[in-house]
C-alpha positions in Angstrom: -19.2 3.4 -29.4 -18.5 0.0 -28.7 -21.6 -2.4 -28.1 -19.9 -4.0 -25.1 -21.6 -3.8 -22.0 -20.3 -4.3 -18.4 -22.7 -7.1 -18.0 -21.7 -9.0 -21.2 -18.1 -8.8 -20.1 -19.0 -9.8 -16.7 -20.5 -13.1 -18.1 -17.4 -13.6 -20.1 -15.2 -13.1 -17.2 -17.2 -15.4 -15.0 -16.7 -18.0 -17.6 -13.0 -17.5 -18.2 -11.4 -16.3 -14.9 -11.3 -18.2 -11.6 -13.7 -17.0 -8.7 -10.7 -16.6 -6.5 -9.7 -13.4 -8.4 -12.3 -11.0 -6.8 -13.8 -7.9 -8.4 -15.1 -5.0 -6.2 -17.0 -3.1 -8.7 -19.0 -4.9 -11.7 -17.4 -2.4 -14.2 -15.0 -2.7 -17.1 -12.7 0.3 -17.7 -12.3 1.3 -21.5 -10.0 4.5 -20.8 -9.0 6.7 -18.1 -7.2 10.2 -17.7 -5.8 11.6 -14.4 -8.6 10.9 -11.7 -11.6 10.0 -14.2 -12.2 6.5 -15.6 -14.5 5.7 -18.6 -16.1 2.4 -18.8 -17.0 0.3 -21.8 -20.5 1.8 -22.0 -19.2 5.3 -22.0 -20.0 6.4 -18.4 -17.5 8.5 -16.4 -16.4 7.8 -12.8 -14.4 9.7 -10.3 -11.5 7.4 -9.2 -11.1 7.6 -5.5 -9.4 4.1 -5.6 -6.3 4.9 -7.6 -5.8 1.2 -8.6 -5.2 0.4 -4.8 -2.7 3.2 -4.4 -1.1 2.7 -7.7 -2.0 6.0 -9.3 -0.7 8.7 -7.2 0.4 10.5 -10.4 -3.0 9.8 -12.0 -3.9 7.7 -15.0 -1.8 7.9 -18.0 0.2 10.9 -16.8 1.6 12.3 -20.2 5.3 12.4 -18.8 5.2 8.9 -17.8 3.7 7.8 -21.0 6.2 9.7 -23.0 9.1 8.1 -21.0 7.8 4.6 -21.6 7.1 5.2 -25.3 10.8 6.4 -25.7 12.2 3.3 -24.0 9.9 1.1 -26.0 12.0 1.9 -28.8 15.3 1.4 -27.3 15.0 -1.8 -25.1 12.1 -3.7 -23.7 13.8 -6.6 -22.1 17.4 -8.3 -21.7 17.0 -9.5 -18.0 19.1 -7.2 -15.8 21.1 -10.2 -14.7 22.1 -11.0 -18.3 22.7 -7.6 -19.8 22.3 -4.6 -17.5 20.9 -1.0 -18.6 21.4 2.1 -17.0 17.7 3.0 -16.0 17.9 0.1 -13.3 21.0 1.7 -11.8 19.8 5.3 -11.9 16.6 4.4 -10.2 18.4 2.4 -7.5 20.5 5.5 -6.8 17.5 7.7 -6.5 15.7 5.3 -4.2 18.9 5.0 -2.2 18.8 8.8 -1.8 15.2 9.0 -0.9 14.8 6.0 1.6 15.2 7.3 5.2 18.5 6.3 7.2 21.9 8.1 7.4 23.8 5.0 6.2 25.0 3.5 2.8 22.2 1.9 1.2 21.5 -0.5 -1.9 18.4 -1.2 -3.7 17.1 -4.5 -5.4 14.3 -4.1 -7.9 11.6 -6.7 -8.4 8.1 -6.8 -10.1 5.4 -6.9 -7.3 4.9 -5.8 -3.7 4.7 -9.5 -2.6 7.8 -10.2 -4.3 9.6 -7.2 -2.5 8.5 -8.5 0.8 9.5 -12.1 0.1 13.0 -10.7 -0.8 13.1 -8.6 2.4 12.6 -11.7 4.5 15.1 -13.5 2.4 17.7 -10.6 3.0 17.0 -10.4 6.8 17.4 -14.1 7.2 20.8 -14.0 5.3 21.9 -11.0 7.1 21.2 -12.3 10.8 21.5 -16.0 10.3 18.1 -16.2 11.9 14.7 -17.5 10.7 11.9 -16.2 12.7 9.8 -13.1 11.8 7.4 -11.0 13.9 4.4 -9.5 11.9 1.4 -7.8 13.4 -2.6 -8.0 13.7 -4.3 -6.5 10.8 -1.1 -6.6 8.6 -1.3 -7.1 4.8 1.9 -8.1 3.1 0.9 -9.9 0.0 -0.6 -13.1 -1.5 2.4 -15.4 -2.0 3.0 -18.2 0.5 5.3 -16.3 2.9 3.7 -13.0 2.7 0.2 -14.7 3.3 1.8 -16.0 6.5 2.8 -12.4 7.5 -0.6 -11.2 6.5 -3.1 -10.9 9.5 -6.2 -11.8 7.8 -7.3 -15.3 6.9 -10.5 -14.6 5.0 -10.3 -14.3 2.0 -6.5 -14.3 1.6 -5.5 -17.8 2.8 -8.8 -19.5 3.5 -9.1 -23.1 2.6 -5.1 -23.2 1.9 -4.0 -24.9 5.1 -1.5 -23.6 7.4 1.0 -21.1 6.2 4.8 -21.2 6.7 6.0 -21.6 10.3 8.4 -19.2 12.2 6.1 -16.4 11.9 4.8 -14.9 15.2 1.9 -12.2 15.6 2.1 -9.1 17.8 -0.6 -6.6 18.5 -0.5 -3.5 16.2 -1.0 -0.3 18.4 -4.6 1.1 17.8 -5.8 3.7 20.3 -9.3 3.6 18.8 -9.6 0.1 19.6 -8.0 0.0 22.9 -4.4 -1.2 22.0 -1.9 1.0 23.5 1.9 1.5 22.5 2.6 -0.4 25.9 0.1 -3.2 25.0 1.9 -3.5 21.6 5.4 -3.8 23.0 4.2 -6.1 25.7 2.7 -8.4 22.9 6.4 -8.7 21.5 7.9 -9.3 24.9 5.4 -12.0 25.3 6.5 -13.7 22.1 10.1 -13.7 23.4 8.8 -15.3 26.7 6.5 -17.8 25.2 7.3 -18.6 21.6 10.8 -17.6 20.4 14.0 -16.1 21.8 15.1 -12.8 20.3 18.1 -14.4 18.8 15.8 -16.7 16.8 14.0 -13.6 15.4 15.6 -12.2 12.0 13.1 -9.3 11.4 10.1 -7.4 12.6 8.0 -6.3 9.7 5.2 -3.7 9.8 3.4 -1.0 7.7 3.8 2.5 9.1 0.3 3.0 8.2 -1.7 -0.2 7.9 -3.3 -0.6 4.5 -5.8 -3.5 4.2 -6.0 -3.4 8.0 -7.8 -0.2 8.3 -5.2 2.8 7.6 -4.2 2.9 11.3 -1.1 5.1 11.6 1.7 3.6 13.9 2.5 6.3 16.6 5.8 7.8 16.5 6.6 6.7 20.1 5.8 3.0 19.1 8.2 3.3 16.3 11.0 4.5 18.3 10.4 1.8 20.9 10.3 -0.7 18.2 13.7 0.6 16.7 15.2 0.4 20.1 14.0 -3.0 20.8 15.4 -4.3 17.3 18.7 -2.5 18.0 19.0 -4.3 21.6 18.2 -7.8 20.2 20.1 -7.4 16.7 16.7 -7.8 14.8 16.3 -6.0 11.5 13.2 -3.6 11.4 11.4 -3.9 8.0 9.0 -1.1 6.9 6.5 -2.3 4.4 5.9 0.9 2.4 4.2 -0.7 -0.6 1.0 1.3 0.0 2.4 4.3 1.9 5.2 4.8 -0.5 5.6 7.3 -3.4 4.1 10.3 -1.7 0.7 8.8 -0.4 1.4 10.1 3.2 2.8 13.6 2.4 6.6 12.5 2.5 8.0 10.3 -0.3 8.2 7.5 2.4 6.0 7.4 5.5 8.9 6.5 7.7 10.3 10.0 7.0 7.6 11.1 9.6 8.3 8.4 12.3 11.5 9.6 13.6 13.6 6.5 12.9 14.9 4.6 10.0 14.3 1.0 9.1 17.0 -1.4 8.1 15.0 -2.6 5.0 12.2 -0.8 3.2 9.9 -2.4 0.7 8.1 -0.3 -2.0 5.9 -1.0 -5.2 2.5 0.3 -6.2 2.7 4.1 -7.2 6.6 4.0 -7.6 6.1 3.3 -11.4 2.9 5.2 -12.0 0.8 2.0 -13.1 3.7 -0.1 -14.4 4.7 -3.4 -12.5 7.7 -2.4 -10.4 8.8 -3.1 -6.7 11.9 -3.3 -4.6 13.8 -3.5 -1.4 16.1 -0.8 -0.1 18.4 -1.1 2.8 21.6 -0.9 4.5 24.2 -1.9 2.2 25.8 -4.5 4.4 22.5 -6.3 4.8 21.7 -6.1 1.1 25.1 -7.6 0.2 24.3 -10.6 2.6 23.1 -12.8 -0.3 25.7 -14.2 -2.8 25.4 -13.5 -6.6 22.5 -15.2 -8.1 20.3 -15.3 -4.9 18.3 -12.3 -5.8 16.7 -11.3 -9.1 14.1 -12.5 -11.4 13.6 -12.7 -15.2 11.4 -9.4 -15.3 12.8 -7.9 -12.2 13.4 -4.2 -12.7 12.1 -4.1 -16.3 13.5 -1.2 -18.5 10.0 -0.2 -19.2 9.0 0.0 -15.5 12.3 1.7 -14.5 11.7 4.5 -17.3 8.3 5.0 -15.8 9.5 5.2 -12.3 12.2 7.8 -13.1 9.4 9.8 -14.8 7.4 9.5 -11.6 10.2 11.0 -9.7 10.4 14.0 -12.0 6.6 14.4 -11.8 6.8 14.6 -8.1 9.5 17.5 -8.3 7.9 19.4 -11.0 4.3 19.1 -9.8 5.2 19.5 -6.1 3.3 16.4 -5.3 4.3 16.0 -1.8 3.0 19.3 -0.9 -0.1 18.5 -3.1 -0.6 15.2 -1.0 -0.7 17.2 2.1 -3.3 19.6 0.6 -5.4 16.8 -0.8 -5.5 15.1 2.6 -6.3 18.4 4.4 -9.3 19.2 2.0 -10.7 15.7 2.2 -10.4 15.2 5.8 -12.0 18.5 6.6 -15.0 17.6 4.2 -15.3 14.2 5.8 -15.4 15.6 9.2 -18.3 17.9 8.2 -20.0 14.7 7.1 -19.1 13.0 10.3 -20.8 15.9 12.3 -24.1 15.1 10.6 -23.8 11.2 10.6 -22.5 9.9 14.1 -22.3 6.3 12.8 -18.9 7.7 11.4 -16.6 7.0 14.4 -13.4 8.2 13.0 -12.0 10.0 10.3 -8.1 9.6 10.1 -5.3 10.4 7.8 -1.6 10.6 7.2 -1.2 13.0 4.3 -3.7 11.7 1.7 -3.9 8.3 3.1 -7.5 8.7 4.4 -9.9 6.4 6.2 -13.5 6.6 7.5 -14.4 4.1 10.1 -18.1 3.3 10.4 -19.9 1.9 13.6 -23.4 0.8 14.4 -24.4 4.1 16.2 -22.7 7.1 17.9 -20.4 6.0 20.7 -20.3 2.3 19.5 -17.4 0.3 18.6 -19.3 -2.3 16.8 -18.1 -2.4 13.1 -20.7 -1.6 10.6 -19.6 -3.4 7.4 -23.0 -3.3 6.0 -23.2 0.5 6.0 -19.8 0.7 4.3 -20.7 -1.7 1.7 -23.9 0.2 1.0 -21.9 3.4 0.6 -19.5 1.8 -1.8 -22.5 0.6 -4.0 -24.4 3.9 -3.7 -21.3 5.9 -4.6 -20.7 3.7 -7.7 -24.1 4.3 -8.9 -23.5 8.1 -8.6 -20.2 8.0 -10.4 -17.5 7.7 -7.7 -15.3 4.5 -7.2 -14.5 4.0 -3.5 -12.8 1.0 -1.7 -13.4 -0.5 1.6 -10.9 -2.0 4.1 -10.5 -3.2 7.6 -10.3 -6.6 9.5 -14.2 -6.2 9.7 -14.7 -4.3 6.3 -16.1 -1.2 8.1 -13.6 1.3 6.9 -13.8 3.4 3.7 -10.4 4.2 2.3 -9.5 7.0 -0.1 -6.6 6.8 -2.4 -7.4 9.5 -5.0 -4.5 10.5 -7.2 -2.6 13.4 -5.8 -3.1 15.2 -9.3 -6.8 15.3 -8.9 -8.3 18.9 -9.2 -9.9 20.3 -6.1 -13.3 20.4 -8.0 -13.2 16.7 -8.4 -12.5 16.0 -4.7 -15.3 18.3 -3.7 -17.6 16.4 -6.2 -16.4 13.2 -4.5 -17.1 14.4 -1.1 -20.6 15.5 -2.1 -21.3 12.0 -3.4 -20.1 10.5 -0.1 -22.3 12.8 1.8 -25.4 11.9 -0.4 -24.6 8.2 0.2 -24.5 8.7 4.1 -27.7 10.7 4.0 -29.4 7.9 2.3 -28.6 5.5 4.9 -30.3 7.4 7.7 
């Protein structure tokens, strides 16, 4: 076994890597398989984080690795805009068929989620001839300059960087638990139209159908329908950011399939390529074609390696029935978490769409005061017991679970048992 330790590697990391690159767990992974990660000291952990929603098909899935190995021997890079290759086109065809909406679609492939959102805004601006964008409280859309402007959380994402790009307006995301009704949310958009910008100046409204970093709050169907009607009324494009919700996390391949309406543009990334960097924008063909040749793309955009991985991900979803599995994983974990909630009233809410699961923690029963300290303690205690968890939420008081859909039931149950132990130790 290697004589490297997590502590020695942390010291090297601190010396070599800027402090702005955070690290949730002081652990260095050496290898992983499915939902188990082994660190450099040989210790195993159950992975309930999934690389922040990137590993819906698990770590190093054999079918995805085989597809990547085969592609490695054919072609690793040409730049699609110089010499094209079939896997890019085939993947776009498959995405076009999966994204909701009964209209002709086209897909652009890029490398990261932030890049996908940046391009969605570019496309919306070109398609409408307008510049303004409405985003929501609690939103997370990325770390580039435009996406930081859209992201509804200053610390830590844009702290100390000055003002973000203009022309972005913030509406209230509906959140019944915290007293924001669908009516309140729609009214906040109407207030923007009254106070800040005419509808004819707004190119797009962008939102996550289930907020990621914001706390895993699910947009009500009624809200989505009213938002769609509002966009149609004013010629505004509706952009669904499905970077975290996509690729089966919510029990359908895209969360918008459950919302009763189709967006004009959909962004995707994370689990689409099973751990390889790939992202994209899919939307109405007429909007996607609004930008002239040369206005979209990127040197590594739609890498042949990542495209091969994504095509394999699609096959794994079919062969292993992972959409059904997503629902089953969600039901099993939610049932277990609600039993823990019954014993520990500081758990104010357990919520999920498919297997996108959150546990919100308050100071005491009946309180709505966020308890970030308890969540941080559970995350640390769980790590000591061999379970990797993540927190999220505007106030850091939400535990989020993004376990690979391929994780066996015994591992899910073991993870639940560890979470229960951690909450018992808080009491």
